[in-house]
DRENDO-1510 file (C-alpha; in Angstrom, 1 decimal, always signed):
<recs>
REC; n; res; u; v; w
REC; 1; MET; +35.4; +64.2; +7.2 .
REC; 2; ASN; +34.1; +66.8; +9.8 .
REC; 3; LEU; +32.5; +65.6; +12.9 .
REC; 4; GLN; +29.6; +67.1; +13.9 .
REC; 5; PHE; +29.4; +68.8; +17.3 .
REC; 6; ILE; +26.0; +67.4; +19.4 .
REC; 7; ASP; +25.6; +68.3; +22.7 .
REC; 8; ALA; +24.4; +64.6; +24.4 .
REC; 9; GLY; +23.4; +67.1; +27.5 .
REC; 10; GLN; +20.7; +68.3; +25.7 .
REC; 11; PHE; +18.7; +64.9; +25.3 .
REC; 12; ARG; +16.3; +65.5; +28.4 .
REC; 13; SER; +13.3; +63.9; +26.4 .
REC; 14; LEU; +12.7; +59.9; +27.9 .
REC; 15; LEU; +11.5; +58.4; +24.8 .
REC; 16; SER; +10.1; +54.7; +23.9 .
REC; 17; LEU; +11.3; +52.9; +20.5 .
REC; 18; GLN; +8.3; +50.8; +19.2 .
REC; 19; GLU; +7.7; +48.8; +16.4 .
REC; 20; ASN; +4.3; +47.1; +15.2 .
REC; 21; GLN; +3.8; +43.4; +15.2 .
REC; 22; PRO; +0.2; +43.0; +14.0 .
REC; 23; VAL; -2.0; +40.6; +14.9 .
REC; 24; PHE; -4.2; +39.0; +12.0 .
REC; 25; ASN; -7.4; +37.6; +12.8 .
REC; 26; ASP; -9.8; +34.6; +11.0 .
REC; 27; THR; -11.2; +37.3; +8.6 .
REC; 28; GLY; -8.3; +38.6; +7.0 .
REC; 29; GLY; -7.7; +41.7; +9.0 .
REC; 30; TYR; -5.1; +42.9; +11.7 .
REC; 31; LEU; -4.7; +44.8; +15.1 .
REC; 32; GLU; -1.8; +47.0; +15.0 .
REC; 33; GLN; -0.1; +45.9; +18.2 .
REC; 34; TRP; +2.9; +48.1; +19.5 .
REC; 35; THR; +5.8; +47.0; +21.5 .
REC; 36; GLU; +8.3; +48.5; +23.3 .
REC; 37; ILE; +12.1; +47.7; +21.9 .
REC; 38; ALA; +13.8; +50.3; +23.9 .
REC; 39; THR; +13.9; +53.4; +26.0 .
REC; 40; LEU; +16.3; +56.0; +25.0 .
REC; 41; TRP; +17.2; +59.8; +25.7 .
REC; 42; GLY; +16.4; +61.8; +23.0 .
REC; 43; ARG; +16.2; +65.9; +21.7 .
REC; 44; ILE; +12.8; +66.7; +20.2 .
REC; 45; GLU; +13.0; +70.1; +17.9 .
REC; 46; PRO; +9.8; +71.1; +16.3 .
REC; 47; LYS; +10.1; +72.1; +12.6 .
REC; 48; GLN; +6.6; +72.6; +10.9 .
REC; 49; SER; +3.0; +72.4; +11.1 .
REC; 50; GLY; +0.3; +71.8; +8.8 .
REC; 51; SER; -2.4; +69.7; +8.4 .
REC; 52; GLN; -3.7; +67.4; +5.6 .
REC; 53; VAL; -7.0; +66.1; +4.2 .
REC; 54; PHE; -8.1; +62.4; +5.1 .
REC; 55; ALA; -12.0; +61.2; +4.2 .
REC; 56; GLY; -12.9; +65.0; +3.8 .
REC; 57; GLN; -11.7; +66.4; +7.4 .
REC; 58; HIS; -8.3; +68.0; +8.1 .
REC; 59; ILE; -6.1; +66.2; +10.3 .
REC; 60; PRO; -3.6; +68.5; +12.1 .
REC; 61; HIS; +0.5; +67.3; +12.1 .
REC; 62; VAL; +3.6; +68.7; +13.6 .
REC; 63; THR; +7.0; +67.3; +12.2 .
REC; 64; HIS; +10.1; +67.3; +14.2 .
REC; 65; LEU; +13.6; +66.2; +14.3 .
REC; 66; ILE; +14.4; +63.7; +17.0 .
REC; 67; THR; +18.0; +63.8; +17.6 .
REC; 68; ILE; +18.9; +60.2; +19.4 .
REC; 69; ARG; +22.1; +58.2; +20.0 .
REC; 70; TYR; +23.5; +55.7; +17.2 .
REC; 71; ARG; +21.0; +52.8; +16.9 .
REC; 72; SER; +21.2; +50.2; +14.0 .
REC; 73; ASP; +18.2; +48.6; +14.6 .
REC; 74; ILE; +15.7; +51.7; +13.7 .
REC; 75; SER; +13.9; +52.1; +10.8 .
REC; 76; SER; +11.2; +54.0; +9.1 .
REC; 77; PRO; +8.3; +51.9; +10.1 .
REC; 78; MET; +8.6; +52.2; +13.8 .
REC; 79; ARG; +7.7; +54.8; +16.1 .
REC; 80; LEU; +9.0; +56.8; +19.1 .
REC; 81; THR; +6.4; +58.0; +21.8 .
REC; 82; ARG; +6.7; +60.1; +24.9 .
REC; 83; GLY; +4.1; +60.4; +27.0 .
REC; 84; GLY; +0.6; +60.5; +25.2 .
REC; 85; ARG; +2.8; +61.6; +22.5 .
REC; 86; VAL; +3.2; +59.6; +19.2 .
REC; 87; PHE; +5.8; +60.0; +16.5 .
REC; 88; THR; +6.0; +58.5; +13.3 .
REC; 89; VAL; +9.6; +57.7; +12.1 .
REC; 90; LEU; +9.5; +59.0; +8.5 .
REC; 91; GLY; +13.5; +59.1; +7.8 .
REC; 92; LEU; +17.1; +58.5; +9.6 .
REC; 93; HIS; +20.2; +59.8; +8.3 .
REC; 94; ASP; +23.5; +60.0; +10.6 .
REC; 95; PRO; +24.9; +63.8; +10.3 .
REC; 96; ASP; +28.6; +63.1; +10.1 .
REC; 97; GLU; +28.4; +59.3; +9.4 .
REC; 98; SER; +30.5; +58.4; +12.3 .
REC; 99; GLN; +27.3; +56.2; +14.1 .
REC; 100; ARG; +27.6; +58.2; +17.2 .
REC; 101; TYR; +23.8; +59.9; +16.9 .
REC; 102; LEU; +20.8; +59.3; +14.5 .
REC; 103; ILE; +18.5; +62.5; +13.7 .
REC; 104; CYS; +15.3; +61.2; +13.0 .
REC; 105; SER; +12.2; +62.9; +10.6 .
REC; 106; VAL; +9.3; +62.4; +12.4 .
REC; 107; ARG; +5.4; +63.3; +12.0 .
REC; 108; GLU; +3.5; +63.8; +15.2 .
REC; 109; GLU; -0.4; +63.8; +14.4 .
REC; 110; ILE; -2.5; +65.9; +16.6 .
REC; 111; ARG; -5.9; +64.5; +17.7 .
</recs>
């Protein structure tokens, strides 16, 4: 297996890793409550932009790849934030299966 070189010096974006812990109410509904699990450094690379139609309106979004150091506690329903930007985690992969880095496929919705 060939180890992939990733320059950790390019991890210049301070990110917050968050998990949704919904708060349920008496009527069976819930409110999203995002809790910060960790702060970490990463590299954000824009990949593609587009829009999707929801309730008759076009909602623009941008997809990115965010590279971080390997973590075993991150999964796809989580999100990463940076300032006012929110990145929903769509998928994860270890580029060379060495457990050194994770590449997160994310979607940023523009509001």
